N, C-alpha and C positions, 0 to 999 in steps of 0.2 A: 503494500500499500504507500503511496506518494502522499506530501501533504505537503503543500506549499504555501510557507509563511510569511504573511504580509508586515509589510514596517520594515521589514531587514534592511540591509545594503543588497544583499543575494538570498536567492530562495535556498533553503536548503532543504535538502532529500533525505528525508527519515529512512531508519533502518526497517524493512520488513521481517516480518516473524521469521521468514525464511533464511533471511539474512542473520539476525541474531543467534540464530541456533547454530551457523555454520562458525561465527565468533565465539559462540559458549564449547563446541567439539575442538577447534582449529587452535586457539588463542595461548592455550598455556605452550605448545607444544610446536608453537609453527610462525616464522617470521611474519610480521606485520604485512610488508609488501607481496607477500605468496597469498597471504588473507585480501588483499585486495584487487587482487586478479578475477576473485570468485564475485566480485558486486560493486559497483559504480561509488567506490568511497576511498577519500584517499587513508594512507597508513596511519595519519594521525588520528584522524577522525577513531578510526577502530580503535586505535587507542583508546582514546578518551570513552569511548561506549565501553569498550574492556573495565576501566577502570569502573564507572557506573553503576556496572554490572556485578562490580568485587572481585573480577577475573584479574590472575597474576601468573605471571611466567613462571613455569615450576626449575628448582635449582638448578634440574639436569640441563635445560634448555640456556639456562645465564652462563652456567660453567663453560658447554661446549660451543656456545654460539656468540653470545654476547662480546666474549675475551677476543673472536676472531673479526668481530666487528669493531671493536676498540683499535685492534691493532691496524686494521684498512684504513679508518678512519684517522689516526696519527699519522700513518705515512703519509696519507693524504694532506695533511696540514703543512705538513713537513715540506714534503715536494709544492704544494701550492704556495706558502710562505718564501720560498726561492724565487720561482715565479713569479710574484709581487713584489721582488724586492727593488726592481727595479723595471720604467716602461721599454724603455730600449736595450734591447738586447744585443749579441755579439751578430755584426752582418745585415740589424736592421734597417733597414735606407727609410728614409721619409718621404711621405707621399708627395709632397711637394719639394723635392732634391729638382733644383739646376731650373724651378720654376722664378719668373719675374713677377712683381707686383705688376699691376695694370696701371697705364697713366690716369687713370680716372682714379684709383687707388690713393694713388701718388700725390694728386691733386690734393683729393682729403687732408691727407698728414702734414702739408706742409705748412706750416705759417700757423698749428695751432698754439704754440706758447713763441713769443715773438720775442728777441733779444730785449731787454729790458723793460718787459713785460711786468705788473709789481700786479698781484692779488687784491680782490675789491676787500678783505678782512685782513691786507696787510698792516699794521701796529707802526707807527711811524718813532723814530730812534725819541728816549725820552720819555718814552707810554710808562707807565707803572701797574703791575697787573697783580693782584692776591696769589701765590700757590703757598698753598698748605698751610694758610693762616701766616704768612709773610710776604713782605712786598719785595717786589721783582723791578727794576729798570731794566729798560731795553739802552744798551749802552753804544751797538752796534749792529748792521744787519744780521737779523738771524741768534744774537749772541744776547743773553739776558744776566743779569747779577742781582745778587742782594741787595737791596737798596742801602741795607746799612754799612756792607762792605765798600758798596760806591764812595758813600758819603764822606768814610774813615779815609777813603784813597784817595781823594778830593782833595783833604787836609793834610794829611801825611806822608802820604804817598802809600804803594804797594802793600801789603797785609806780609810780614814775612812767615814761612814756610814753619809749619807746626802749631801756628798761631791761627783766633779766629776771633771776632769780633762779638764783643758779650754787651748786651742792655742790660743796665743796671737797676732799672726800674721794674724789669720784667714783662713789659708791655712790648709784645711781639712788633706791634704797629709803631712803635714810639722809634724812630729810625733819624732822630734829632743827634748832630754829632755832639753834643751836652751831655748825651745819654750813652755813646759809647766810650767802650776801653778795649783794649785787647789781653785776651790771655790766653794761654795755654791750652790747649785740649784735657791735659790733667786737671787743670783749675776750674775748667767749665765742667767737667764730670762732678766735680767734689761740691762746687756752685749748684747744679741742677741736683745733686740727692742730698744733702744737707742743711742747705742755705738757703731754700726757697722762700723763708717766711720771712728774710731777714731782711732790714730797711736797707735803703741805697747805700748811707754812709755806712754801715758795718759793711757790706759787702765789698767797698772799696779798702776796707780795712782788711779783710780778709784776704782778696788779692794781692794786697803786699806782704801778709802774714805769708802765703806761699810762697812768694818770690823768694822774700829772704831767708825759706828753709832749705829752696832749691839753692842758692848761694850759697849757705853754710854748709850742706853736703859737700 
């Protein structure tokens, strides 16, 4: 008996009583693909139906058949992975070898990006943007720098290696030169770890103490 189910993506063909009896007799010791040759159903549908009926493969079938199937599948996976490792094999000839672009195609590609073209969203030099709660300034084409570092270098010159610009009041957006000083990364780690709540004056004292300790060592 065939029942057409309405409202589904595709009409499903139900199992007849005869097909159910075949599954009941053959499923425990017969591969699903073999059973599928007896009826218009896929091996997956047969497996699902057998599971709903409470049928399982016997231990003898699993031992003798499934192990061989697993070995064959593993060999196929290994072979397939070697084949998929690259799309181009030795001796492969591209379909367009020796062919040239048509004049119409060349004309379409020519002049798409002209020399000196400026994108519509290009920001001028001197623009300031917010990145991760810090201000950055554009000081050259395609080049950005921390605004605090930029302000320091305009007054005191380049920041030495292994030094960084520190904001005394802890305000990430206060890039005024009076709020900036140079500290080593070691000092910065100590200030961030142990002295976040210190007022500005004590932070300056702590920085001096750390510098004196380094000189004494």
